[in-house]
MIDO-964723 format. One record per residue (C-alpha): residue in one letter; x, y, z. Coordinates in Angstrom, 2 decimals, m for minus. Each point is the difference from the previous one (the first is absolute). Layout:
a_X_Y_Z
...
***
This chain:
x_164.94_43.54_138.25
x_1.07_m3.36_m1.42
x_m1.66_m1.47_m3.07
x_m1.83_m2.76_1.93
x_m1.27_2.62_2.50
x_m1.21_2.22_m2.82
x_m1.80_m2.86_m1.74
x_m1.72_m0.96_3.28
x_m0.97_3.66_0.59
x_m1.46_0.29_m3.48
x_m2.08_m3.12_0.57
x_m1.22_1.40_3.31
x_m1.06_3.25_m1.73
x_m1.81_m2.01_m2.67
x_m1.85_m1.97_2.66
x_m1.65_3.21_1.22
x_m0.22_2.05_m3.21
x_m0.54_m2.60_m2.76
x_2.14_1.95_m2.46
x_3.14_2.12_0.00
x_1.54_2.49_m2.41
x_3.76_0.37_m0.34
x_m0.17_3.49_1.48
x_m2.15_m0.98_2.99
x_2.28_m2.89_0.88
x_3.13_2.04_m0.39
x_m1.37_2.72_2.31
x_m1.25_m2.39_2.69
x_3.22_m2.07_0.05
x_2.35_2.91_m0.44
x_1.88_m1.40_m3.02
x_0.39_0.98_m3.62
x_m2.55_m0.76_m2.69
x_2.67_m1.93_m1.91
x_0.38_m2.32_3.03
x_m3.76_m0.48_0.27
x_m0.22_m0.90_m3.71
x_2.57_m2.71_0.49
x_m1.88_m1.25_3.07
x_m3.26_m0.07_m1.91
x_1.67_m1.95_m2.78
x_1.33_m2.55_2.47
x_m3.37_m0.45_1.67
x_m1.72_m0.39_m3.40
x_2.65_m2.60_m0.96
x_m0.89_m1.93_3.19
x_m3.73_0.34_m0.96
x_m0.78_1.77_3.27
x_m1.38_3.09_m1.78
x_m1.42_0.96_m3.38
x_1.51_3.00_m1.86
x_m2.26_2.76_m1.25
x_0.67_3.43_m1.43
x_2.17_1.81_2.54
x_m0.04_m2.61_2.75
x_m1.21_m3.36_1.27
x_m3.19_m1.56_1.32
x_m0.66_m2.81_2.49
x_m0.48_m3.41_m1.57
x_m1.06_m2.31_2.85
x_0.18_m0.97_3.65
x_3.70_m0.86_0.08
x_0.80_3.26_1.79
x_m3.43_1.07_1.20
x_m0.12_m2.95_2.41
x_3.43_0.62_1.52
x_m1.01_3.61_0.52
x_m3.19_m1.07_1.68
x_1.89_m2.26_2.37
x_2.55_2.67_0.86
x_m2.66_2.70_0.53
x_m1.75_m2.34_2.48
x_2.79_0.94_2.43
x_m1.71_3.36_0.49
x_m3.50_m1.34_0.76
x_m0.64_0.54_3.68
x_m2.64_m2.75_0.21
x_2.35_m2.54_m1.46
x_2.80_1.15_2.26
x_m2.13_m0.50_3.14
x_m1.16_m3.44_m1.12
x_3.51_m1.04_m1.01
x_1.69_1.14_3.25
x_m2.60_m1.77_2.14
x_0.14_m3.26_m2.07
x_3.80_m0.05_m0.03
x_0.11_0.27_3.80
x_m2.08_m3.19_0.31
x_2.80_m2.14_m1.47
x_2.19_m1.83_2.51
x_3.82_0.16_m0.44
x_1.30_m2.85_m2.08
x_m3.37_m0.78_m1.53
x_m0.62_m1.37_m3.51
x_m2.43_2.37_m1.64
x_m1.92_m0.71_m3.20
x_m1.34_3.15_m1.73
x_m1.89_0.58_m3.24
x_0.09_2.99_m2.29
x_m1.74_3.40_0.08
x_0.57_3.51_1.11
x_m0.90_m0.69_3.63
x_2.17_m3.12_0.35
x_2.84_1.79_m1.77
x_m0.11_2.62_2.69
x_m0.22_m2.64_2.72
x_3.08_m1.69_m1.40
x_1.93_3.28_0.08
x_m0.83_0.53_3.62
x_0.68_m3.59_0.92
x_3.42_m0.23_m1.63
x_1.02_3.39_1.53
x_m0.57_m1.16_3.60
x_3.23_0.51_1.95
x_m0.73_m2.85_2.44
x_0.04_m2.55_m2.87
x_3.63_0.68_m0.83
x_1.07_m2.47_2.73
x_m2.66_m2.69_m0.44
x_m0.50_0.28_m3.75
x_m3.20_m0.44_m1.96
x_m1.06_m2.35_m2.78
x_m2.31_1.59_m2.55
x_m1.86_m2.22_m2.47
x_m1.72_2.04_m2.68
x_m1.88_m0.40_m3.25
x_0.66_3.67_m0.86
x_3.05_0.82_m2.08
x_0.22_3.61_1.11
x_m0.02_m1.05_3.70
x_2.76_m2.51_m0.63
x_2.14_2.57_m1.82
x_m0.13_2.32_2.99
x_0.30_m2.69_2.66
x_3.06_m1.66_m1.49
x_2.01_3.19_0.68
x_m0.38_m0.49_3.75
x_2.89_m2.08_1.33
x_m2.03_m1.37_2.93
x_m2.92_m1.16_m2.19
x_m0.02_m3.42_m1.64
x_m2.22_0.64_m2.97
x_m1.79_m2.92_m1.73
x_m1.50_1.18_m3.29
x_m2.55_m2.47_m1.40
x_0.31_m1.00_m3.65
x_m2.77_0.20_m2.53
x_m1.52_2.26_m2.58
x_m0.14_3.64_1.06
x_m3.05_2.12_m0.57
x_0.96_3.49_m1.24
x_m2.99_1.50_1.81
x_1.22_m0.98_3.46
x_3.56_m1.43_m0.24
x_m1.36_m3.25_1.50
x_1.17_m3.34_m1.26
x_m2.64_m2.67_m0.53
x_m0.36_m3.50_m1.41
x_1.33_m3.52_0.73
x_3.57_1.14_0.72
x_m1.15_2.37_2.71
x_m2.29_m2.66_1.52
x_2.71_m2.65_m0.11
x_2.51_2.23_1.76
x_m2.43_1.07_2.70
x_m1.01_m3.59_0.63
x_3.50_m0.64_1.32
x_m0.16_2.74_2.64
x_m1.57_0.52_3.43
x_m0.29_3.76_0.75
x_m0.85_1.13_3.48
x_m2.24_2.79_m1.18
x_m1.60_1.07_m3.26
x_m0.53_3.73_m0.53
x_m2.60_0.50_m2.75
x_m1.35_2.95_m1.93
x_m3.57_m0.50_m1.27
x_m2.59_1.72_m2.19
x_m2.79_m0.79_2.41
x_m0.59_m1.37_3.45
x_m3.31_m0.74_1.72
x_m1.18_m2.28_2.77
x_m2.24_m1.82_m2.48
x_2.06_m0.28_m3.20
x_3.42_m0.06_1.60
x_3.16_1.35_m1.63
x_m0.32_0.45_m3.76
x_1.97_1.35_m2.99
x_m0.54_0.63_m3.70
x_2.14_m2.68_m1.68
x_m0.27_m3.73_0.58
x_3.65_m0.71_m0.76
x_1.18_2.47_2.66
x_m2.66_m1.29_2.42
x_1.34_m3.57_m0.45
x_3.44_1.05_1.26
x_m1.38_2.10_2.84
x_m2.32_m2.88_0.93
x_2.93_m2.35_0.33
x_1.81_2.55_2.15
x_m2.94_m0.18_2.35
x_0.03_m3.81_0.04
x_3.76_m0.20_0.65
x_0.15_2.69_2.72
x_m0.77_m0.21_3.69
x_m1.36_3.53_0.14
x_m1.69_2.22_m2.61
x_0.09_3.77_0.07
x_m2.12_1.96_m2.41
x_0.87_3.66_m0.63
x_m2.82_2.01_m1.45
x_m1.20_3.59_m0.10
x_m3.51_0.85_1.20
x_m1.32_0.15_m3.58
x_0.61_m3.74_m0.48
x_m1.97_m1.14_3.02
x_m3.40_m1.44_m0.90
x_1.01_m0.26_m3.59
x_0.11_m3.16_m2.14
x_2.29_m0.54_m2.98
x_m0.11_m2.68_m2.67
x_1.72_m2.94_1.68
x_0.52_m1.36_3.50
x_3.31_m0.09_1.75
x_m1.19_m1.37_3.36
x_m2.95_0.09_2.42
x_m0.16_2.75_2.54
x_0.49_m2.61_2.78
x_3.46_m0.73_m1.42
x_1.11_3.63_0.48
x_1.79_0.15_3.33
x_0.56_3.73_m0.04
x_m1.24_3.00_m1.95
x_1.84_3.33_m0.08
x_m2.19_2.73_m1.42
x_m0.69_3.73_m0.03
x_m3.70_m0.64_0.71
x_m1.44_1.54_3.14
x_m0.77_m2.14_3.03
x_m3.76_0.41_m0.63
x_0.17_m1.32_m3.61
x_m2.58_m2.80_m0.34
x_2.48_m2.43_m1.48
x_2.45_0.54_2.85
x_m2.57_m1.30_2.47
x_m1.00_m2.92_m2.22
x_3.56_m1.11_m0.63
x_0.78_0.15_3.66
x_m3.02_m2.08_0.77
x_1.42_m2.58_m2.42
x_3.28_m0.15_1.88
x_2.15_2.41_m1.94
x_2.15_2.44_1.91
x_m0.49_3.46_m1.53
x_2.42_2.88_0.36
x_m1.55_3.34_m0.99
x_2.86_2.43_m0.74
***
């Protein structure tokens, strides 16, 4: 295992365990304790861990968040939502997408579609982690918005993000939300993130919200858009969920997956 791979593996282990001893890390990675000590020293030098007697402890979200995004690949609910949402995108479309575990999974499905290799795809995103993955696909033109990134979500916000998005006309916006209801619309927890997502809605012809059942009927701190502006909802909610009927009555197409 190369040094970068070992360091990444150590951070993954810390994301789930919170602390590691030299012996535990050596056993789990199959390397010598001397190698692990050098790796711990390097991670401490980069301020990604804190040293303690016999090992290291987690110091922040710098690796917990990447682990959370990677682990979302194994969530069956997210996979169903993502696969269905990705299939809604027409070949050659310009897609705006915000950050979050659900939209990250959508982006993975979307950029992996074989039929887009011929037509291409333009992906406009406010999420740094989505851009980093998308740029590796040769058939994807990735537009990463500028701005100030939030460490909690990888999303860039602020005047630079707004200015860049104001120059673009996406065909469809795919949005993750913290809440969606027929009355309060689509909402999220942070106004700066909401401002970027709100502009994605305004600049796009179609708006697709991706949300698990638990988010339906919920209201978060700040509004992204009214329910009437949501063209399509892809959700794990059952067909008989009260919000499904109310949203359909308001003109939203709802796919229960």
